[in-house]
N, C-alpha and C positions, 0 to 999 in steps of 0.2 A: 544698517537701516535705511530705508527709502526716503527720500527727500523729494516733498509734493512742491513743484514749481506751478506757478499761473502764467498761463500764455494769453496775452491781452491782443483783441484786434489791432493790427498796426495800421500805421498811416499809409494808405495805398497810393498817396500822391496826387499832387495838382488840386491841392485845398479840399479832398474829400473828408467829409465828418462823419459819415456813417456808410454801412453796405447792409444789404439784405442776404439773410442766409437762404440759399438756393436749396442745398442738400449737405448732408454730413457725410464725410467718406470715411469715418471711423467710429466706432461704438464703444460705450463705456467697457472696460477690460481689455481692449486691443492694446497690442504691443506696438508701436510706432517708433520709426527711427527717426534720425536728425534730418529735418529738410523734408520729411514727408508729408505731403499734402494731405489735409485733415478735414477743409471744409472748402466748398464752394461757395463764393459770395459774388452777388452782383451789385456793382457801384452805378453812380450815374456815368460812367464812362465806359464800361466792359464788364465781363464775367470772367473773373480770375479764382484759380486755387492758391490757397494760402498755405504754405509750408509752415510746419512746425520746428521751432529752432532747438527743441529739447526732444531727447530719445528716453523711452522708459514705457509706463503703463498709464493708459488714460484713466481717471479715476473719475471725472466729471466733465458733463458739457453744458454750456450755457446759451439758451437761445433755440427755440423750434425753428424748423424748416418754415420760411414765409415771414418770419420776424426780422425787424430792423435792429442793429446794434450800432452806437457810436464807437468812434474810434477810441481806443483807450480801455472798452469794456471787457471784461473777460470773455474770452471762446471756450477754454477749456482748461484743466488741471491735468499735469501729468506726474507720476510717481517715479523720479528717476533712480536708477539703481535697483528696480523691482523688477522682477519678471512675470508676476502675475496680478491681477486686481486685488486690491486689498479686501476687496468685498467678498473673494470667490470663496465657495465653501470648501475648496478642496486645498487650500492653500496652506493649511498645516501638514497635508502629506505630501507636498513637495519634496523631490529628493534634494540632496544639497548637490548633486552633479547637475542638476537642471538649473539650480541656482546659478552657479558659477559660470555656467556654459553661455546663460542669457545674460544675468545681471551685470558681469564685469564689463561686458562689450558695451550695453547702455549707458552705463557709467562712464566709461571712456568716451564714448561718441560725445556726451554731453558735455565734457570737459573739454574737448577737443574743438566744439563749435560748430555752428551750422554754415553748410556750403552756399546756399540761395541766399541772395540778397535782395530783397523786397521790400524798396523804399525805407530804410532805416535801420532795419536788422539783419543779423547774417554774418558769418565770417567767412572761414575758407576752407572748409573740412568737406572730402567728398560726402556725398549722400549715400546711405545704405537702403536697401530694400527692406517692404514692409514684412512685419510679422504678425502673426495674430494667434490669440488663444482661443480655440473653438469652443462654444458653449456646448452644453450637453444637448442631445437630440430631444426635442419635445415628444412625449409620449413614451418613453423608455420606462420600464417598471422599478420601482423604489427598490434600489440596492445600494449597498457601499460603493461609491463611486470613484474610480481611480483618479489621480491627479490629472488635470488637463494636460493636453499634449502640446508643445509648441513646436509648430514646423517653420524653422527659420526661414525658409526659402520659398514660401507659397505668397500668392498675391491674390486676395479674394476679389470677386467681382464686385465693383462698386455700384450695385443697383440698390437706390433708394426704395424699397417696397415697404407697404403697409398691409400687416398682417390682417387676415379676416376672413370670412367666407366667401369663397370664390365658388360660383356656380354649385353651390352645395357642399363645398369642401373647405377644410381649412387650409391655408396656405397662404404665401405671399403674392401680393400684386406685381405682376412683371411690367413695370415701367422704368424705362431706363432715363429719358429725357424729360429735366426739370420744365421745359417749357410745355410738354403734354400734361404734367401734373399741375401746372399753374393756370392752363387753359381748362382743365377738368373743374378745378376750383372755382374759376370765375363763372362758369356755368352750370355749377353744381350738379356735376355728373359724376355719379358713384363709379370709380374705376372698379371696385369690386365686383360690380355685375356686368362688366364688359368681356368679352373674349376677344383677344388679341389675334390680329392676322399676321403679324411678324414671326420670325422664327421662335420655335418653342413657346408660342402663345404670347409672344412679345407686344404689347399695347402700344400700337402706333397713333402718331396725330390723326391720321384718316379715320381711325376707329373713333376717337373722341369727336372729331367733326362729325362723323356719322350719327352719332349718339345724340349731339347737339340738334342736327337736323330733324332727328325722329322726335325728340323733345319738343321742338318748335311746331311739327305738324301736329302733334297729339294736343298740343295748346289750341293751336287754330281750330282743329276740329270740335275741341270741347266748347270753343266760344261760338262756333257755328250752331251747334247745337243747344246750346244756352240761348241765343237768339232765335231761333226757329220755334221754341216752345212757345205757346199762349200765354197770354197773362192771366193770372187768376181773377176772375170776375168779382169774387165775393171781397178783395182786398181794396177797402175803400181809399187809401192812399198808396201811391208807389213808394217803396223804400229804396232808398239810396243807396247804390252798391258803396263799399268801402273803397276809396281811392288806392290804387296799387302803389307800393312802396317804391320810391325812387331807388335806382341803382346808384352806389356810390363807388367811385373807383379812385383810389389812392394816388395822390400825384407824388409818386415816388420812384426812386431807379431813374432809368433813361426819360421817361415821361416826365418826370418830376426836373430834371437837369434841364429838357428841351422846354417846358414851361418857363423856369427862371431865367434861361438865356433869352428868349424871344420877347418876355416883359421888360427884360433888362434893355434889349434893344430898342424896343419901341419907347419906353421913355427916357433913354438918354441921347439916341442917335436921331438928328432931324433929317430923315431919309426922303428921298425924292427918287421918281422912278421915270424912265424914257425908255422906249421901246421903237424897234423898227422892222417891218417884213422884208425878208432876204431870198433872193433866188439861190437856193441849195443845189441845183441841178448839177453844177460844174463841180461843186465838193463832192457830189455822190459818185460822178463818173472818175475823179480824181483817187477815191478811195478804192472803187472797183479796179482801176488801173493798178494802184498799189499792190493790191491782193492778188491779182491776175499773175503779177511780176514775181512775187514770192514764190509761186509755183504750189502743187501741192504740198510737199514737204519743205516748204523755206521759212518756216516759223509761223508763230501766230498771226492771225489777221489784225489790221489797223482797224481800231473802232470809229463809229463817229465821235463818240464823246472824246478819244484820244485826239483827234484832228481839232475839236473844238477847244480841247486844253493847250494844245500847243499854239493855236491861235491867240488864246487868252496871254500866255506868257510873251508872245510878241508884242501884244497889244498894251502889255502893262510896261514892257521896256521903253514905249514911246510915251507911256502916260502913267509915269511911276506915283502919281498924286493918289492913283487908287490902290496902291498898293503899300498901304500905310495905316497908322493908326492914332488916335486922339489921347493924349496924357491930359487928362482934366483937371489934375492936380498942378501939373505946372503949366498950363494952357499953352500946351506945344502939340503940334502936328509931328508926329515922327515916322519919316520915310523909312522903310525896310530894306535893306540891300539885297535880300534874296526873295523869290517868291515859292512860299510852301502852299500849293494849290489843294484846297479841300474840294470835295465833290459829295455831292448830298446821295446817301444809300438807304433806301426803305428795307428794313429787314422785320423780322419776327419780333424782334426786341423794340423794335421803333426806329424811328429815323436817327440815323448817326452819320457823321461827315468825317470819315476818314481823310488823313492829309497824305499828299504825295510831297516828299521834301525835295527841296532843291528842283522844284520842276523847270526852272529857267535854263538848267544844265542840261536837260534831258531832250532825245527828239521825240517824235510822235511815237515811235515804236515802243521805246523805252517808258513812256508815260501809260500806253495803254497795258503793257506787262505789268506795272506798278499797280494800275487801277484794277485790273483783273485779280491779283494777287489781295490787294486789301480788300476787295469785295467780297471774296471768298472767305476771307476770316470774319469779316462783319456778318455773313450768314451763319456762320457757325458760332457767332459770338466770342470769339478767341482775340478780338482786337485790344491791345494794351491801351492804357490810359495815354501814353507817349503817342500812339498811333492815332489818337483822336484830338489831339491838341495842338496848338502852336500855328494854325492856319493862316495865311495873310490875305487870301483872296478864295472865293468859293464859286464853283460852277454847279449849277442844280438843274439837270436835264429831268425836267416834269413832263417833258412829252412821251416819257415811257408810259404814262399815265392816261394817255390818249388825250391830253388838251393841249391847246394852243398856246394861251397865254396866262400870265400870273403877275403878280406883283411881290417879289421874294422879300422877306425881312432878313436883314443883314445879319450875319452871324457875328455877333459881338465877340471882340472888340475890333473885328475886322473893318472896311471902310466901303467895301462894295461886294455886290454878287450879281453874278450874270445868270439869267434863266433862258432855257431853251424848250420851245414848245416842240411839238410834233412836226414830223416834215412830211408833208403830204401833197398829192398833186391838185394844183389849182390854177384856175385862169391868169396869165401873166402877161404884160406886153412886154415881148422880146423882139429886139431889132425891129422895132416898129409894127411889129405885127402881133397879135391875139395869139397865146400858144399855152399848151399846158406843161406847167414846170413845177418843180418839187420847191415848194416855198415853206419857210420856216420864220417864226417870230421869234425875235431876240428880245430880252428885256432887261435892263439893268438898272439896279437899285443901288443909290450911293450916298454917303454921309455928306451933307451939303455942306459941312463944316470944313472938309478937306479939299473942296473944288467947287466951281460954279458950273453951271449947265453947259458952258462950253467945252471946257475939258470931258465932262461924262459924254457928251454929244459926239465928240471926235473919238473917243475909245470906242463907242458903239459902232459907229459908221466905220472905223479901221477894222473893227470884227466883221461887220456884215460886208465890207469888200473882200476881205479874204474868204469870207464862204461864197461870194458870187465869183471871185475870180482867184483861186487858190494859189495863182503864179504871183500874185502879190507877196506872198510868204517868202519868195524865193530872195528879195532884198535883204532878209533877216537871218537867212540861214547860212 
């Protein structure tokens, strides 16, 4: 007899209290193996797949896609020791051999334990591959149905598709990306009416963006038409148009976490900002020389951000007050032994700050390679919570947005953040003469509790000196 076990949303770490269901990877009636991912969730830190520690048949799911569940809430129930869904109409006709071949391994796997460890649960057995009971085909004639066939080594394509009428036909909506589905929901785009431009009609983000633009253009055209219509002379008084409903966007997920952290930073940290313009011509020339020396196949190119990150680690070695945090309960300033350098990255999910661990032990090439790796993970939504926490100092390159300056908000509980504007040609006095030079604005926002303006000014001036004369770094290399 099968035993029904309940799998609850686990603690995903770093104080997270809830998660949003992005898409389900299994259906009711699926046969799942131990450690098989069953749902993709989005937390305030990252998007992760949650593995199930039980093996058996899924009997129920809790929560729709797009809904939020608190940690500890039920996710799904699994019938351990069963080979098919309890509600299956063909369960009474299953053969004894089929039950013995699939039920026994599921029970054995369940007793062996989970192989994946996801912050608080899991043991040490290897994971098995997914099995699925295929439902009957839609539209088959009414006839005595044979027992469902169990294919133990098939992996179904996890395409979260909503069924409905597609271009006049019944079928699934070919959408793989949860980001595309969310974008369509936010702009009230019916995916069933779109024709995908991807392989096999797959709906891509470009298709949704095009539909959004068409809807906006249609709305503007309708507004112009309505404005061009003459007013009705017989109407004694003008009828006020009903005000448009304001759009409400929930503050949750990444956006909610950013809002909470920035609000806490502003309310707790007495911050101050100082800035300076620096001539980055020599830095750009040094970077070009480094990349030219590596040759066409000499490895990855050194980025400007990597050079600035290396300058920051050298500056923090001279001014360790800015690589610290404040323990408000103990009323102590805690100077941290190592530099874990965060850098701001803008993604489709919003602003995230990946962390380069032990940046003080790395050279510019190593820092650049790690920044490139973490940036790619950020763009694909695969950063883990551990890769987004634990920073001690943040570098924010807002020059990529085409702006010169800013007053950054400190990434709580850190003590400082360096902002870098765009590097662009400007008139500059060089060697006593007016010349066109590559100029950048550097902004330092710091916690005034950890140091005074003299320390902050010294840090920023050292960074500017290294930008203007990269040879200054040779003293610390």
